N, C-alpha and C positions, 0 to 999 in steps of 0.2 A: 504496499500501500502507498511506501516513501517514498518506493524508487517512481522516475520521469520512465515510461515504457513509451518505443518509438513514436506510438500514434500520439502521443503526449507533445512529444519534443514537434512533429508536425502540426501539429495546432497553435502552440508558442511560435513557431516561426512563421505560419502564415499570420498570426496574427501582427508578427516584427513586420511584415513586408508591407500588410495592409495600415499598419501606423505608423510609417513611418515609408514608406516606396522603398521601391530595390536602388532607386539612384545615390538615397542615401544611406541607406545599411552599412556601408566600407567604410562613412564620416563615419556614425552613429559607433563601429567598432574599435574602429583609430582612436575617437578620444575614451572610448573606454580604456581599452589597452593603456594609454598615456595615463591615465587617474587611476588606473591599479597600481601606473608605478610610481608614482608620485605616491601613493598612498605607501608603500610600500616603504620607497627612500623615505619617507617622515619617519614611518614605525624604525624602522635601521637604525636612525638616528637616534631617537627619543631612547630607544632600549641603550648605545651607547651610552648617551649622556647622563643616565641613570649608573651603568655601571662604573662609569668616571666617577662619577657622586660619591659613590657608597662605597668607605675603608675598607680594609678586611678585616678580619679576626677581632682582637678583643678591642682595638680600636678603635672598631665601628661604634659599639656600643658604648663605651664609655664619648666618644663622638656624637650619640645621639641622646643622651641625656646634657651635656654640656650645651647641645644646641638647641635643647627643648627651654633649660635656661634662659641663657639669652632673648630666647623669642615670647618668656613671658617678658623680663625685664624690658625689651622693647616695646611690648604693648603695654607693659606699666607706662613708661615711661611718653608715649605715644596716648596716652589715656589723659594723665597728667598735663601735660602741657595742651591736649586738646584743651582740658578744665580751663587753664590758666588764659588760652586764648579766649574762651567764654567770657572769662573775668576780666579782663579786658573789652573786649568789645559792648562787656553790661556796665562794666565803667567809663566809659563810651558813650553808651546814652542817657547815663545819668547826671553828668556833667551840662549844668544849664548853658545852653551855646547861644 
């Protein structure tokens, strides 16, 4: 039931010819091939970036803990900075002008 029989493929081909016309099918196939190659290259690049970013061994677990603490500090700093900015903006509106 999960497989496509030859008659199913024939129906798919007929529908494609009716939708795109026989002149457009080679162009559509080329575009699909280019898109597949681009997707494949981008996914390889992402995997390579992830592998390069991940240190190996025990340093990896230490690095993850350190980066987590650093992320928390950065979040706290940006929150306090935003609160200070809001306080400054609030003071400006309170000053008679």
